[in-house]
Structure formats: structure tokens, C-alpha cells
N, C-alpha and C positions, 0 to 999 in steps of 0.2 A: 334218887327214892322212883324213878319216872323214868321208863323211856323216852328217847327221846324222838324216834322215828318211827314212821310207819304203823300208828295205833288205828286199827280198823276201828272206823263209824260206818257202821251201814254201807249205806253206796258210797260212803268218803274218805278219807285219810288224812290221819292229822300227824303231823310232823314240825320240826324244828324249824322257825324260820332262818333263813340265809339272805346273803347280802342281795343275790338275783331275784330275792320276792321285793325289793322296796319301790321298784315302780308301780308295782299291783296294791300294795300297800297303801302308796300315798294317793293314788286315784281313789281307793275304796274308802279311802279316810276322810278326803272332800268331799263325799257327799253331804248334801244337810242335814239326812235324819240320823245319821251317823254324829256329825257335830253334833248336833242336839242335845244325844241323848247320852255324850262323852261330850261333856263340857272340859274336863281338862285336859282335853286332846288339843292339841296346838289346830288354829283355825286361822289364815288357812295351812293347808297340811302340805308340809314339800318331803321331795324325796330324802332328805336331808334328816327331817321328826323320823325318816320311816326308818333309816340308819342308826339314829340314836335307837329306836324302841327296837330295834334285831340285836343291837351290839351291846348294848344299855343296857338299857330296863328286863330285858328279857333273858338276859345272862341273868343278870343278880336273882330273878325269882327262881331260877334255875339251880344258882349257886344255894340257894334259903330255902330249896328242899318242895318248892312249887312246880309247877309244870304250863309252860308257855309255846304253843300250837298254832301252826296257820292249818285251816281245812284246805284240802286241795281236791280236785275231783282226780281219782287215780287214773283213768281212761287219758284224759287231756292234758294234766297236771296243771290244771288252770287253779292260781288263788281263787276260793270261795269266799275266805272269812277268817276268824283267827276267835281261839279258845282258851281257856286256863284255868290253871287253880291255881289260888294263891296260897301260898306258904300255909301251913299248920300251925295252929293260933297252940297259946304255952298248953292248952288241954287237949288237943289233938283234931278240932272241927277244922274245916277249911270251909275255903269259898270262893263257886262257879262265876265265871265271867263270859264274855261272846259279843263281838260283831260282825255282823254279814256284809258282805261288797252289796249295793245295788244290785247288780247281776246277776246274783244269786239265790235272791229272795224268793221266799214262797216254793220251794225245793225242798224242805225240812232241814234245811243244814242246818239250823241252828241247834233245832231239838234232837238230830242222830249225835251230833258233838258235844252236846250236856247230856243227855245220857251214857256217851263211852267214857267221858269223862268222871260220872260218878261211879259207872261199875269198875273203872281202873282206879279209882280215889278208895271204894270201900274193900279191893282183894288186896291195898296194901294196909289198910285197917283204919282207917278213918272214918270216926264212930258217925261223923253228920255233916253234912254241907249246904251250906247255904247261898242264897241267888237271891239279890234285892234289882227293882224293877223302877223308873220314874212312874209317876202313878198314871201320867199320860202315854206309857211307852206299853200301848195294850200289845201289840206283838211279842216283844219280848215275855208280856206277862201270860201270853196262850203259850211260848215256847215251854216255861215255865211249868206249867199245867200237864203239855204235853209229854215230859219228861218225867211223870209222876213226881212233882215237885210241890208242896201242901202250903198252901196260904194261910202265915201266920199272923199276919198284922200289918198296920199302917205306918211304918217309921215317919212322924212330923218334923219335915224340915233336914230329914239327913241328908241330903245330895243337894252342892252347888249347882245353878245355873249359871249361864255365858252374862247374862243382866246383872247378878252380884246376888240376887234370889236365893229362896231356898228353895229346894224341891220336896214335896214328902216321897216318901219311897217306900214301895212295898216289900214287903218280905216273907219269902217263901223256904222252906227247906227240906230236904232230905235227909231220912234215916238207914243207916245202912240195913236195919230191920224193917223197912216200908219195903210193901210190892214192886214201887215202882213203875205200877201200869200207869198209863194216862190217865186224869183226872177230864172228867167229860162236863164242861161248864152244863150247872143246872140250867138255866137261860142262854138257849143259844142266841147268837147275835140275828135282826131279821135276814131275810132271804132277799139276796141284793142292797141289801143295806139300807131299806126303807118297805114301807108298806104305803098300799094306795087304792083309792077307787077312783082316780082320775078328776075327785075334788077337792079331795084332802090328800096330804102325803102326810106319813109318819114317818121320821126321822129321829135318830138316838141326840140326843140332847149333847151338845159338845159347849168348849169356851167361846166357839165363834157365836153361841145363843144369847152368852151369858147379859149383854144389854136389854137385850128385848126379854128377857126372862123378867130378868129385874123390874123393868119398867111394870111389868105385869104381876109382881109378887109385890108390888110395893102401894098395889091400888088399892084403899079399905073396903072394896066389898070383895077385894082375893084372898087378901091376909087376913080377914073376922073369916074365914072360913078352914084356916091352916091350925095345928095344934102346932106352937101354941099360938093363939091368934096377936102377931104381931109383926109388925112391917120390918121386914131382911133388914138387913145391912149387905150393902154393896160385894162388901167379900163375903159374904156368905151363900149369896145367888153366884155368882163367880165359881168360888168351890163347889157347889152344889154340878156346876154346868161341868167345871175342869174334870170332877171325880166319878165324872155317871157312866162313862163307859168302863172303867174298872170296878165300880159297882155293880155293874149289867154281869159281868165277865165273872164277879165272883159269889153273883148269885141272892146278891141282898135285895137290887133295884135294876127296874129297866122302865129310866126315864126316856119320854120322846118329847120332841119339837111337834105340834099340829101347825103342819103349813098350808095356806093355799095353794093347791096344785098347780095354779096358773100361773101365780106371781109366784110364789117360792117364798111369801111374806111370812114371818112367825106370827100364827096368829093363837097359840096357845100349848101348854104342855099337857100329857096325859102320863100316866105311870103305873107300874104294877109295883106294890112294896109291900115290906112284911113279910116277906116271903117264907112258907112255912115247908122244909120241902118234904119233913115227914107226915106232914096231913095233904102234902101237893095242895098248896091253898096261897093264894097271895092277895092284896086289896090293892083296888084299882082306885085312883085320885084324878080329877083333871081341873083344868083352871083355863077361862080363855078372853083375850080382851075383849074390851066392849063393843069397839067397830065391828068383830068378827061376828059378836051374838045375834041370835037369831034366826042364824041359816045354815041350820043343823051339824054344823061341824062337829061339833062333840059326839053326839050322836054316829056318824059315820065314824070318826078315831074310834069311837069304843066297840061300834061293829069288828073295825079291821083286829084293834088288838084284841078282843075274847077269840077272834077267829084265828088270830096267830098263837095265842097262848093253848089252845084246845088242840090245834094241828100240830104243831113244833115243841112243845113243851109237856112235861107231866103233868102239870097244873089239872087238878080235876074241877076246883070248886074256885070261885072268884069271889071277892065279897066287896063290899062297898059301907059308905055311913053317911048318912045325911043329918042336918040338925034339921028340928020340924017345919020351920018355916023355911026350908031351903025348896020350894015346889020347885024350881025349875032343875036343879040337878036330878031329884025324883022324877020327872018326867024322860030326863035322857037314861036313866036306870031302866024306866019299865017300858022305855021304845027297844031298848038293847036286852030285854029277854032277863029282867033282874026282877024277884019277886022280894017282897018286904017280909022279914023274917020277926025282929024283933022290938022293942022300943027299951033301951037302955037308960034308966034316967039317972042324969048329971053325969054322964060318961065324962062328957069334953069339956077344957077349960073355956069360959069365955072371959068377955072384960070384965077388968078392974076385981078381979076373983072370984067371980059367980061362975057356975057350972051351967053347962047345956046339955039338953037330953041328945041322945043319937040314935035313930031310927037304922035299922042296920039290914042289908039286902044281901042277896045271894044268888048265883047262877053257877051252875054245875055242868060238867060236861055231858 
């Protein structure tokens, strides 16, 4: 069904793997990131494993109507990675997958190969191509968007991990009728990976922050301001940190750690949430560990976040809410240029089934 050799993928070439590729395949597949996100792959990965992939696994895919290519540099012949299409399912749909050698990352290789395979499959009548990525594999998710695949949701526990646990997977798809244009994230990542004024640093929440985040979120005076106002389980805090970059890339929420710029200690968190692209609006929320309070860190973090949002995103309106008795948060918002708009009676859930009023604030571009 598919050609075996010399498929053009922009500046790269797709061809069927041969035994001469075994050493390069083995070297690429011994990379820790490759092993992490392809847990069914042997680890350590030997030349014999590479030969088995070339002569057995790959051959079976070809015989069943799929395609399994290596990606190469046409000028040097160097192996850059692999990409393939699974055999079509009973209703004609296929799935694309790829891995890129560590020496070839950052060059758009996976995006070029995925685009080429999608066009190849569509030209042969495939109506829909599925793509899945581990929820922590942000690089792979960025490839999906860049190749014109739409995010369709999270498949809970759909993938294995090497430790025997299960990984959530993000599902993307592209239809033959889709335009295929690159999908630009509504919330771009921070320039240089952080925001700082020399006193505080804002960095994206990651799994490494889970312990500190949970210790803060479990404090009674912190979770009392959350919706709902209850102490989170550790698993909930871990999931929030594990999924943070995925939610950011998907445009749902930009969750950041507030850090002491000198010591790098986790001081709190601040986030854009409840993002509404048609309105170009998002809500700001924040929390701080007790030992860091009274130093103006949240005010500084808010200034950094607002400046980034109004400079680097389409957001035109930022909102926030405070309980009437939360005067500390109200002072932060006032210092940050937010204005009080309205008091909404009984909006928020309170303790023991009560309801709490909400003072709503806004700042516009």
C-alpha cells in the first residue's frame, strides 16, 4: 500500500530500515527519554534488538498494510529517527507514531515526518489518523499540534510505564478533510522558560513540585479559599503538577510555581485558569506558604504574570475573585491594578454546606 523508499518529508527522507541501520537505531533507542516514553521497548536496547525491530517487527507492519520508516538526512544519509503508520483498523483508520534520535531533536524532524505520513495516508484513502502521547511528553504533543492534529482528550491510564503503573495518554487526530495547518497554542510557554524580576521567579509547575505544592495546598487557610474548600489528597496534588504542562499547552491553564529568586525555594503558586478564548479572558489565582508572606512576593508574581499575559498572549481581560473577608488578597489585586467590579451573593461553596459571597475584580489590557 505504501512506498518503501525515498518518501519526501520536507528536508528529510523516509525509507524502509535495513540491517545497516542497526547500530544507529540501537544508539538512539538507548537514550533515556526514548526509553521513558516508549516503555514497551527493551531497555537497555542492543544491536540485536535493533535487528529484531528491522527484520521482524517492521516486516510484520509492512505485511499487514502499514508502514515503518527510518527518517534520514538526504545529504549525509544519517539516521535521525523513525516514523510509521499502523495497519488500518477494520473501519479504515490508522495511527501514526515516531521517535527521534537525541542528536536530531529540535530540528522539526518529527513534525516533518508526521505531516508527510499523514498526507501519504490520506492520498490512499485513509479517513482518519490517530496520534497518542504520554501526558508528560510535551515535545510529542507539540509535534501533534505543529502537524495539524487536534487534541481530542485524555485517555486515562491508557499507556504502560516501566515501573508497572499506568500513564494517562493525550489523544490527537487529524481527518482527511482537516486543513492540516499547524495549531498554535493559545497560551505560549514562558520566554526562556521562566519569568523573574530578580526577587521572585515564576516557573511552570512540574511533577518535581508536587511535594511542596501539596504541603501548601493542605494548609487550612489555603484550602479554605479553594473551590471546593477542602484539603486535597496527595494524589490530586501530584496529578495537578504532573498534568500542568499538558494543560498549559492545551490552553486550559497556565500553572506556575512562585520561587524565591535567590534560594530557588518553592514559595507558592500562581495560575491563569478558566481560560475563555472567545472572550480572550482568564482568571488569576494564587497561594503562598506562610513563611514567605509579608514580603510582597505575590504582588511581584502578579505583576510578572499580567505583563506576560498582555504581552505574549491574546488575553485582553483578566479576572479574579475574593471572599469579602480576604483583605490580604484584595490588597494584592489593588496593587496589581485590578478594579473591583461586583459582589456576587452566595457564589462560592463554603464549609459545611454554607455559601460565600464573591467580590469580583478585573484588569484589562
